[in-house]
N, C-alpha and C positions, 0 to 999 in steps of 0.2 A: 482133786489133786493136790501134790505139794508143789509150791512153787519159791522162788528165791525172786526179790526184787532188790537191786544195787541202786541206792540212792534213796533218800528220803524227805526228798523237795517236795513241790506241789503236785506234781505228775506221779513221782513214786511213790508219795505215801496214799495220794487216791486210789490210785492201782491197787495197792495192797490192801488197804482196806476194806477195798469193793470187792476185791476177789474172796478174801475172806469172809464177807460179808455171805456170799455165795455158798459156803461152804468149804472153802478149800483153806487146808493149812499153806500160811504165807511165814515165810521170814524175810525181813527187811535189814540189809547191811546198808550202815552208813559209818561214815569215816568218823565222826564229830561224836567223842564220848558224852559229853550234855545235851546233845540233842537225843541221843538213845535214850540215855534217862529220862530227859522230858516225856518222849515217848510211851516209855514204859509205865509212866505215871497216868498215861493216859489225856497228856495234855497236846493239842495240835499247836505249833508255834506259830501258826498263822491264821485268818480268819477266814473259813469256810464254812456256808451252812450245811450242818447235818454231819459233818465230818467227824466231830470230837464224839459226838454221842455214838457214832460206828464204831470208832476206834477202841472206847470203853466198852461197850459191847463186846468185841470180838476179843479183846485180850481177857475178860472175865470166863470167854468162851473157852480159850485155850487154842485159837485157830491163828493167832498173829504174835509173831515172835520178833525181838531187837538183836541185832549184835554189830558189833564194830569187825568182825572178822570174817573177811571173805571166804575164808578155807570151810569154817562152820557154815554159811551159806551155799556153797557148792556141794558141800558133803548132804545138805539136806535137801536138794533139790536137783534134777536133771534141766529144769527148765529155771532158766537166767534173764529176767528182763532187766534190761540197760536202762534206767532212768537217771541218768546222771545229767548235770548241766551241759550245755551247749552255749555258752555267752558270745556275744556279739565282738568280733576284732574290730579295728579300727577303720578297716577297708571294708566292712560289712560282712565279711566271712566267718563262718561258724567255728568256734577253739573248740576241737574235737578232742582235745588233750585226755580230758577225763574218760571220754569213751574208747581211747585207746590204752588208756589204764586198767579200764576194766578187760577189755580182751587180754592184754598183756599178763595182767597177774592171773586172769582164769587159765591161761595156756599152761602158765607156771606150776599151778595148783591141781588141775583136774586129773581125776583118775578112771574116768568112765566118760561114755558119750553124754555131752552137754546141748541143747539148745539155747543158742543166745538171741533173744529176742529184744530187737534195738524198740524203743519205745519213745525215747529222747528225737526231739526234731533234728534230723541230722540231713546235710546235703546230697543228694544223690549219688549213687556209689558209694557210698560210705561203708555199705554191706560186705564189699570186696575189700574196702581196708581190714576190716574187722577180721576178714576171713585169711587174710594174708599174714596177719598180724598172731593168731591163733594159730597157723602153720608154723611160722617161723619159730616160734618159741618152744612148740611140742617138739619141733624137728631139733632143737637145739636140746633139748634133754633127752633126745633118743627115743621119744613115744610115738605110737601109732594109736591114736586114738580119733575117734569118729565125733564131729561135730557138725551141726548147721546153723547158720545164721538167718533169721527170720526179721522181715521188717513188718511192723506192728504199729502204725501211727496212732497216736492219742488225739482225740479232739471234743478235748474238754474247755469249755468255756468257764472263767473264774466265777465264782457267785450260784454258779448251776453244776457242778463239777459232779457232784455224786449222781445226779438224776441222769447228767450226759453220759455217764460210764455204766450204768444202770440199765437205760433205755436209750441206747444211741440209735440215730438216723442209721449207721451204718457202720461195717467192722470191715477194715482193710488189712490183708494178711498178704505181705510178697512171701511166696518160697521157691525154693529149689529143689524139694525133695520129697518124695511121697513119704517119708518118715516125720518128714517135719509138718507136713501138711495134715496127716492123722493126729498128731498129738494138739494141733491147735484145732480142727474140728472137733477132737471131744474136749478140749477147754472153752470153747465158745460152744456147744450143743444147746444150751437152754436159752438162750440171746432168741428174741425175736426180732430180727431185723436181718436186712440184705447183708450177707458176708461175700464179700469178693476176694476171692484169690486171684493173686497177677505175680509177676515176676518180683523180686525185691527193689530192681532199680523203680519200675513204676510205682511201688507203693511208696517210696521213699518221695518221690515226687507229687504224688495226691495232696499230699499233707500241705506244702508250700503252694502249690497250684492253689486250693482250697481257700487257705487262708488270704494270698494277696488278692484272689477274686473278692472275697468278701472286703477286703479294704477298700479294692475300687469300687465297689457300691457305696460305701460311706463315701467317699471322698468327690464320687461321682454326683450325690445327692448335694453334699456340699456346695459342690461349683454350682449347681442348679439355684441353690439357695441363696447365692449371691447374687443372680439375676432376678431371683423373686424379688428381693428388697431394691434391685433398680425398678423394675416396672411394676410393682405394687400387686404381683399375685402372692399365692399363699402356698409354699414349698411343700405343707402338710397335705394340702389336697393333689397336690402334682403326684407327690409319692403314693398317695392312696388310689390316685387314677393308673400309676404305672402299674403298682402292686397287685392289681386284679388280673393283669394278664400274668398267665403262667409261667410264660416263657423267663418273667421277670420275677414275679415273686414280691412280698410286701419286706422281708425280712431284710435286715441292715439298709435300710431307706430313711433312716431318722437324721434329720440334719442335726448339724451341733457343732462343738467346738475342736472334733477332731477325735481320731480313735488313739488310744494309748495300749497299754500293759506288757506284759512280758513276752506276747505272742507277734501281733501284728508288725509292729514295727522290725523287729529282728527278722521275723521271718521273710518280710519284703524285702529287706537290704540285702539278706542271704540269697534270695532267690536271684533277684538283679546280679549279684556277683558271681552266681553259678552259670546265669546265661552269658556274661561277659567272658568269662573263662572258657566258654565252649564257643566263643564268636557268635553268640544269638544277640539282635538287638531288643532289649527290654525297656525299652525309652516309654513304652506309656505306663509302667510302672515306675520310672523315676518321676514321672510328672505325677501320680499318684501320691507319692510319698511327699514331693515339693506342695501340693494341694494341703495336704495335712498339716505339714511345717508352717503354712502363712494361717492357720484358723487361729492361732494365739494372738498374731499380730494386728490380723482384721478385728478380735474380738474386743481390744484393748482399744483401737481407734474409734470403737463402736462407744464403748465406754466414758472415752475423752468427748465425743461428738454430744453426747447426752448430759454430761456433767461440766463441759468447759474444761475448766481447770481440776487437776486431781491432786493438786498441793495441799496438803492439810486436812484432805477431806477423809473421813471415816467411812472405809468401804466393808459392808460383812460379805463373807465368801461362804456359800454352802456346798460341801462336796469338796475332797481332795485326793480320793482314790478316783483310780481310770476309770471304772465304771461303778455300780452299786452291788452290793452284797460281797466285797472284799476290802481287805484292808491293802491291797497293792496299789502302790503308787508308782512303779517303775512305767516310767515313759509317759506318765498321766499328764493331761494339759496344764494342769493345776501347776508343775514342776516348770512350765514356760510364763505361766498367765503370773505368776506370785511376782517372781522376781522383777518384769515389766512393770508391773503397778507398783510396786514401792519405789523401782527408778522415779516414777512419773510423781512420785512425792506422797502416794496415798498412805493412808493407816489402816492396816488391815486387822481385821476381827475373823477367824476362820472356825469353821467347825466342821467335823466329817463323823458320824456315827463309829466309825472303825479305826479311820487310816490316820487319827492327828498323832498318834505316838510315833507311826513310821516317820511321819511329815517334820515333826519336831527334831529329829535325827538330823534333818539337812538343814532346817529354818528354826532354831530356837527362837521361843519368846524374845521380844526385845523392845526397842522403844515404839518403832512402828507395825509391830506384828506382835499379836496376841492370839491366844487360843480361848473359845468361849466352852464353858460346859454344857450347853445346849445351844439348838438353835434359834432361839428367841432371844438368849443373852447375846447372840451375835449380833442381832439387827438392834439393839439400844443404840439409838444416836447415830445411826448408819444414814449418811445420803444417798447409800443405794445398797440393793443385796444383790450380789451376783451368783447366779447358782452354775456349778462346773460340774455336778455330777447328780443324776436323777434317780436319788434315794426315795423310797416309796413314802419315808416320814417328812420329806418337803412336801411331797404333792399333797399329803393329809396336813399341812399346817393348816393352822388356824391365822389365816392373813388379815383377820380384822385385828387380831392382836400385834401381828406383826406392823401394819400402818401405824398404831398407836405408838409403838414402841422407836421406830424411824423417826428421824430429825426429817427426811422428804419421803415421800410414798413411791419409790422407784425401783421397780425389779427389770435387772438385765439378764434374760435367761439364755445361756447357753445351751440348754436341752429341750426346750420347749416343752415342758413339764406341766405347765398352766394353759388353760384356755384364755386366748386376750380379753375377748370380751367380757368375759367370767371377771377378771381380774379387774379390768380396766373401770368395770361397773363397780367394783368396790373401792373405786377413788384413786387408785393406782395409776402411775406411768408405768406401761409394760413395754419392753421391746424384747421381740423373741429373735431367732434365726431365720432369714426366710420367710417372716411374718409381716403383713402389711403394718 
């Protein structure tokens, strides 16, 4: 099939490249000329494993095209994926101005049937606003043209987005017409997973309900971890015991310093705002968010309890991205923890395999803040090693070498990446989350 994707951000680019990989011809419409040029050169402006290689391959095969011209994109295909940003407003609601712009400009330019597919994460009933906008501008032009609006939310995890797209757990599609359903069935016919057809409002809700539930699981196990520390229990074993129950499952039951990223924080606040706007009490999710916000404060208190005073102490930090295999620092715990540690007078030596350049834009190197070229340089002379992100290379680190480089052999592990008995057996003081 021929497809058009509007927006070359994380979701849009992954969607376009993966559909092209499956044999479709895909044109991506992106406003920023410099970004279009970068993509035409086969370079991905963010880190996502496997995506750049797939981009280059499909450019060479002639399946993938980039333009700044929406008219060119509309002429290319009748199936238009809306993958623009929906940033969070101060009140928690989603800013849908970019979605509205796509709907408005499409109505001004379209000359034949178009299927508008919501891929961006949007509040429930956004499909109605898109439909109303297109109808208004078509009427203004004096045009009578058929179109459909479909909801097809993405469930991509940063760090594994390519695999998540090509091997999804499920595909959710909200449609209102048989014509739209037939097109979407044809598009996804080769996917080996459940395909759930719903009405658009239900489809829109599934995305927010899913992300909020996953965030709730993480906050729940973090809450349990706090109790484990008080009573001498091991949250890792508690989670394992819970996870064997098929009604609960093992995923998202890893205690740590909290969740971040571009999805969970934004989506949970948007879901709460949606509920309030419709008079529904979502105080449960408000508490989920509060638990997550407290994680940074509690971690810093733990560091202080271990080291007594942080003033003029050198602390090594491993990990700045909100999760491994991405350079994304949006809402990352490190953004809360670093300024709190600096305020306590600590000197920080930071290292992350991919996210340091993004972090430097917010926290440039200075008197008490330095960036190390590798994880071993970061720990030289450090009074403690703090682990913020569970990168695989940290789990494979030569801890004997780490111990020799440090001033004091202390590890405060915010992600529980090490087995406490093993690390303590090497001569470290080791402090995890919810671990005796």
